[in-house]
Residue, then its C-alpha position, 0 to 999 in steps of 0.5 A: m735609464i739616463q732619462f730616469f735619473k734626469a727626471s729624478f733629479r728634476e723632481l728632487k728640486h721640487v722637494v721642500w726639505p725640513t729645517k734644522d729645527e723641524t728635524k730636531s722636533f721630529f726626532v724628539i717626537v719619534m724618540i718619545v713614541l719609541v720609548l712609549f711603545w717600548l714601555y707598552l710592550l714591556v708592560f704587556s709582555t711582563i703581564f702575559s709572561e706572569a699569567m703564563l707562569y701562573l697558569w703553568k703552576v696551577f695546571 
């Protein structure tokens, strides 16, 4: 178990961490994608719901 932690910490020294500017830009990209996905779901959910309500009234 101790060997596992030693190896893990040794590997963490090889990690290249993103800079503050990279982290900010990635955050902005993720937020934009989330908002676009939310809009996509909102639009198609509304269309589907309206279609189901229309079909319910027709039949």
